[in-house]
N, C-alpha and C positions, 0 to 999 in steps of 0.2 A: 561638551566632552573634548578632551585634548586629542591631538593627533596620535599620541602614543597609545591611546585607548584602542586604536584599530591596527596597530603595527603587526600583530600576529594573525590578523584575520586573513584567511586564504583567498578571499574574494577580492580580485584586483580593483573592482569598482569601490568597494567599501574602503580599502586602503587609500585610494586616490581621492575620493570625495570626503573621507573622514566623517561618514555618517552611516547609520544602519540602513539596510535596504528598505525598511518601512518608511523611511523619510525621503527616498529618491523622488525627484521631480523630473519633469521633461527637461528643464534647464540643466539639471545635473547630468542627464544622459547626453545631451548635446555637448556640454562642456567636456565630458570624458571622451567623447568621440573626437572632438576637435584637438584636444591636448594629447591624444594617444594615436592619432593618425588612423583611426578606424575607417574602413572603406565600405563595409556592408552592414546592413541591419537585416536580421532574420526574424520574422514573426513565427512563433511556435504555438500550436494549439492541438488539442486531442480530438481525433475522429471517433466514430462509432466503434471502431475496432480496438480502441484503447491505446493506439500508438501515437507518438508525437509526430505532427505534420510540420511542414516548413513552407514559408513564403519568403523568397529572397529579394532584397532590394540593394542595388548598387547605389550608393549615395552620390547624387549628381551635384548638389549644392546645399548650402545651409537652408535655403528656402525649401528645397525638396525634402530635406531631413525634417524640418519643422512640419511640413504637410503630412509626412508619413506618421509622425508621432502624434499629431493633433487630430487626425481623422480616422486612423485605422484604414482597413481596406475591405473590399467586397470579396466573398468566396462563394462557391457553389455548394450549398448545404446538402443537396441531394446526393452529391458524390462523397460526402463525408458521413451522412447519417441515412440509413435505409428507410427510416420512417418519414422522411421529407420527400414530397413529390417535386418533380422537376419543374412543374408549371409555376411554383411559387416558392422557390428554394434559395433565393439570394439572401445571404447573411452578411453581417459585418463582423470582422475580427478586430477587437480593440485592445491595444497594448496595456498591460499592467506594469507600470514603471518599476515597482518594487521587485519585480521578478527578473530584471535585466541582468545578464551575465556575459562575460567574455567567452566566446565560443572556444573550448579547449582543443578543437580538432581542425578548424578552418585554416587553410593555407593563406587565405586572404583575411586580414584582421577584421573580425566581425563581432557585433553585439547581437545577442539573441534575447528576445523578450517574449514571455508567455502572454497569451491573449485570451480574452473572453468573447463569447458569441453574443451579438445583439441582433434584434429582428428589424424589419423594415421601418418600424415606428421609433427606432432608437431606444428600445427597451431591452433589458437582458432577455435572451431567448428562453422562454419558460421551460422548454424541453431539453435544453443543453445540460448535460450531466454536471458540469462545473457549477452552473447557476442553481441547480437543484440542491447540490451539496451546501452551497452558501445559504440558501433559503432554509434548508433543514436545520442548520446550526443556528441561524438567527431565530427561528421559531422555538428551538430548544431554550435559548436564552430568554426570549420574551415570555414564554409560558411558564418557565420554572425558576428563572433567576440564576440558573447554573449554566456554565459553559463546559465545553469538553476540549481537551487537547489530545492529540493523537500522534503516533509515530508507527512506522512499519518496519518489518524485517523482510528482506528479499532473499529467498533461496533460489539457487540456479545451478545448472550443470554446465561445465565446460566439456565439450566433446572434441577430442583430438586424436591424431594417429597414435597407435599403441606404443608405449615406451616400456621396455622390459626392465629398466633400472629402478632400484629403490621403490619397490611396490608396497603400498600400505595394505594391511589386511582388509579383505572384502567387507564393506559396510562397517569399517572401524576407523574412519578418517577424521572423527570429531576433533577439532582443534589441532590436527596434525600440522607439521611444518615441513618446509623443504629439507631434503630432497624427496621425502616420501609423498608429498603432494607437489604437483608440477606447475600450478597456476596461481601461486601466491603473488607473484609479481604482477600478473594481469589484474588481480584484485586490488593490489596497492595502487597501480596506475589509475584504475577506475576510481578508487577512493579520492585520490588527489584531484582528479578532474571534477568529481562531484563536489568536493569542498570548494573548488574554484567557482562553481556555479552558485554557491550559497547554501548548499545542503548542510544540515547539521547532523554529522555522523557520530554515532556512539562508538562503534568498532566494527571489525569484520573478522572472519575466521573461516577455515575449512569446516565443512559439515560432515555428518556421518556417512553420507552416500558416496561410494566409489565402487566401480566395477569395470570390467572390460569384456569385450567379445573378441572375435577373431581378428577384427580390423581396428576397432576404436577403443579409446579409454574414456571413461565418464567420471568426472570429478565434481563433487558438489561443494559449493561455497555459499556464504551468507554475508550480507551487509545489513547492519542494523542502524537505525537513526535515533535521534533524540526527539522528545515530545515538543510539539510546537502547535501553532494554530492549525485548524483543519485544512485551510486553503494552502498554507505553506507545506504542510505534511504531504498533501496529495501531489503538489507540484514536484516536491523533491523525490518522491517515489517514481513518478512518471519520467522525470529527467534522468534519474539513476538508471532506469531500465534502458533508456536510449544510450546512455554512456557505456554501460556494460556491453551492449551489442557493438557499439562503435569500437571499443578497445578490443573486443574479441575478434572483430573483422580485421583490425590492424595486425593482430597476432596470427591471423589465418586459421582461427578455430571458431567453432560454433558455440554461442552462449544461448541456452534455452531456459525459459522460466516455466516450461510445461509442467503440469502437476504430476505427471507420471511419465518416465522415460522407458521403463520396461517393467514386466511383472516381477514381483518378488524382491524389488530393490526400493530403497527409500525414495519417496516422492518429495516434491518441492512445494512448500507452502509460502504464503505471504501473510504472516501473522500481523494483526493490528493491535497495538497497545493503546490504552486509553487512560486518562485521568480526569476526574471531575474537578472543576475549577469554580471558585466563588470569589469574586472581587480580586482576581489575579492570584489567588492562593489555592494550592492543591489540597482538596478536602477528601481525597480518596480514603485517608485514614482519620480516625477520631479516637483519641485515647489509645493509640497503638493497635487498634483493630479496624477492620473494614467498616467504614462509616455507613450509616443508613442511606446516605445519598448514593453511595456506590452500590449498595445492595439493591436499591430501587432501579438504578441504571442497569445493573446486571440482570435483574428480573425482567425488565422490559425488553432487553436484547434477547434473552433466552426465549421469551414468549413469541417473538417473531423470527427466531433463528432459522427455522425451516425455510421461510420465504427469503431470508437474506442470502441463501445459497444462490438465488437467481442473479444476484449481483457479484457474489464472491467466488462462485464455482460454476462457470458459465459454459463449459464444454463437456462432452461425454467423458473424456479421460479424467476430469475432475473427480468423478465418482469411482474411478479405479484407485484413487488415493484414499478416499473416504470409505474404508472397509473396516469391519470390526476386528479388534484384537491387533491392530497396528497402532503406531504412535499418533497418527492423525485421528481427531475425535469423530465419533459418530453419535454419541449420546448427548442430549441437551441437559447439561449440568455444569456446575462450577465448583472449584475447590482451590485451596491454597497449596502452592508448590506441587500441584498434581497435574502431570502432563497427559493424563488420560481423559481430562475434562475438556469441554468446549471452551469455557472461559477459565483461565488459570490466573491466580494471584501469585506472582513470583516473589522471591525473597526481596525484602525492602529495607534492609539495614536497621530494622527496629531493634534497639538494644545492642547494636553492634558497631557503634561509632568510634570505639577506641581500639579497633583491631590493628590499625597501622602503628599506633603508639606501642602496642604490645610487642610488635615485631621490630620496632625502632625506638628503643628506650630514650634516645636523645630528643625525640619529638614530644610535644605536649599532647595530652589527650584532646581529642576533637569534641568539644562540648557544643555540639551543633544539632539542631533539629533536622534530621534527614528524611522526614516524612514526605518532602516534595519529590523524592525519587520514586515513590510507590506508584505503580500502574497496575492495570489488569489487562489480560491479553485474550483476544478473540482468535482462536487457533485454526478454524476450518478454511479460511480463504486461501486461494492459490494465485499463481501468476496470470491466470486467465481473467481475473477480476476486473470489472470496470471500477477503477479506484475511486473516482468521484462518487458514483452511485453507491458503492459499498460504504464509504464513510458517511454519505447522506443517510443511508439506511441505519447505520449505527447511531447517528444523531436522532433519527426517528425513534429507534428503540429506547434510547435514553429518555426522551420526552415521554414516550408511552409508559415507561416504568414509573415516572413521577405521577402520571395520571391514573395508574392502576390502583384500585382500592386495596387489593390484596398483594401488593408487590413484595412487602417484607415477608409475608407468609410464603409466597412462591419462592423467594430467595432461600428461605429456610428449607423448603421441601426439595429444592434442586441442589442443595449443597452436598458434596461428596468428598469424603476424606480417605477413600480407599482406591486402589487401582481397579477401575471399573471393568477393565478387560480381563481381570483374573476370574477364572471359572467359579471360584468359591464365592464370588460376589454377584453371581448371575441374578439372584433374586432382587438385588438392588438395581441392577441394570434394567430388569424388566419393568421397573416402576417409572422409568424415564422415557420421555419422548425421544424420537430418533430423527436425525437429519435425513434429507432426501437421499435416495440411492441412484437418481438419474436426473438429467435435465428436465425430463417430462414431469417427474414428481415435484421438482423445484418449482416449475411453472404452475402446477396445481396448487401448491401452497401459496404462491404469490397471488393467485386469483382469490383464494380464500381469505387472505389477510390484507387485501388491497386497501381496504378502508383505513387501516392504520397509517399507511403511507400517503394516502390522498387527503387525510385530515389537515385542515388549515391550508389546503391547496399547495402542498409541498411537492408531491409527485403528480404530474399530469396523467390522466387516464390513457392518453394516446401513447405515452412512453411505456407504461406498464403493459399495454396491449402489444406493443412492438416487441418487448422483451419476452413475454410469454409465447408469442408466436414463434420467435426465433428458437426458444428452448423446445417448444413442441416439435418443430421441424426436424430436430435431430432424431426423433423416433427411437430413443435409446432406452426405453423403460426396461428391456430385458437384455440389453447389450452386454453388461458385465458378465452375466452367466453364459451368454452365447460364445464369447471369445476367451473366457478364462483359461481354457486349456489349449488355445490355438495361438501359438507365438506369432505366426505369420500375420494373422488378422490383428492381433494386438499391436504389432509393429507398424502396420498400415495406419492405424489410428494415431499412434505416437508421431509418425512422420507428418500426418495431416495437420496435427495441432502443435507441432514442434515450436512454432514461432507465435504462439498465442499471446495476446496482450501486447 
C-alpha cells in the first residue's frame, strides 16, 4: 500500500508507520517512539470491575523499552479479580502491539498498549474475560465455519449544573443540536480522541433522554461504532468509555453509563450489533432476506438470553431499566425494524441503493450490493456489562444456535412483527419467555444454562460461580417493587451505581 492510503487515518501511528494496526510489530512501536520523542509507555488492561487499568513506565533507554515490550510485566491478580486468591494471584500482562495508540490526554508524550492476562505457566489466563471471549469466538469458527463481527452503541448521560437557556422539551432530545443540547462539543472532542486511538466510529448524536432537577441538568448522548472483529470491537468500547469519562472530567461534568439515572426517564443501554461472516463476507442476508445462518444465530442467542443478562445487566438498577411497556426490551423475541423486541433487525438498504442519485440527479445510480451493511442488534445490555464476557456469551449463543436441531423453528416462533408492548397484543406477549427482573433471577438462569457456556471448555466453572455469587449477593429479587414509589431510596441506588462499568 502507498503512503497516501493512510493519509486520512486519524490514528497517528497508522499515518506514521503507513500500515494498519493489525500489522504493527514491536519494531514498529519502537521506531514510532524514537522518531516522535515518546517518553512513556502505559500498559492498559481491564479489571473485574470492567474499568480500564493503567501501569506506567518512564522509558529509560532503548534496552529498557525492548524489555518492557518483550516480556510484559507482573501484576497482582487478586486486586483485579475477586475470584483470585492472594496466595496464588501473580499474573502477567502482555502487550498486544496492534492495539497501541498515542495517549490523547497525557501531558507527557505516551504510547498506550492494551494487554492480555497470562498465568504462571505463560499461558493465556483461562478465567480472564478477554481470553474467554477469544476462545468463545474461536470455538464458534471451529465448530460452525462461521465467524461473527460486532459493534456497540454506548449511551450515556452528562450531568451538569442547571442551565436555563435554550431548553429542549423533556424526553424529546433525540438528534437535537446546539444550543438546545449543551454537550455536543464534549461528544465531538471524545469522538476525535477515540478515532486517534484507532476506534472505528460510525457516528454520534444526542439521545432522547433529557431532564433536570432543582440543581442539575441531565443530557443523554450516544456514540455508535462500526462492525469489526470481536477483539477490536470490545477494546474500542472499553477505551471509548475511558475517553468519555476523561473528557467529561476535563469539562468539569459527570459522565455516567448507568442504566437508570432516575425513575420515569429514559435509561441508557449498550446495544450490541452483530453480523454473521463466512470467508470474510457478511452473510446476514440471503436473497434480500434474513439468512438461515442469521436465524440460527438469533435463535441460539434468544435461547440463552435470560442467562446473558448476568453478563450484560450486572447491577440492580439494570432491572429498573428493563421494565415492561418501555423501550428497553423485556420479551425474548426478535423482529425487523421493531424496537420492542430483544433482537432487532434494522433497516439495511435493501432495494434502496439509488436514494442519493434521486436527490442528486448529476450523480450516477449506485449499482452496488449493500448487503454487507446489514446487522442485527441485541438490545438489553447496558453500561454495567462486562463487555468481554457479554460478547463471549453472544458467540456462545451463536454457536448454540447452529447446534440446535430446532433453531429455525424457534426463530419462526419467536418472530414478532407488532409492538409487543401494545395492550392489544398481550396474547402474543404471553406466549414469549421473559428476561430476568433482578440480578438474583439472572444468576438463577445462569446456573440453569451453565452447560451451554461450559461446553468445549469455553467458560470455566469458577468464573460462573463467581458471577452468580456476586449477583446473588445483591439480594434484589423484590427491590424494584420496594423502591418504585420511593424517590429517595431510588436515588441512593442511582448514586451507588453511577460509575458502573
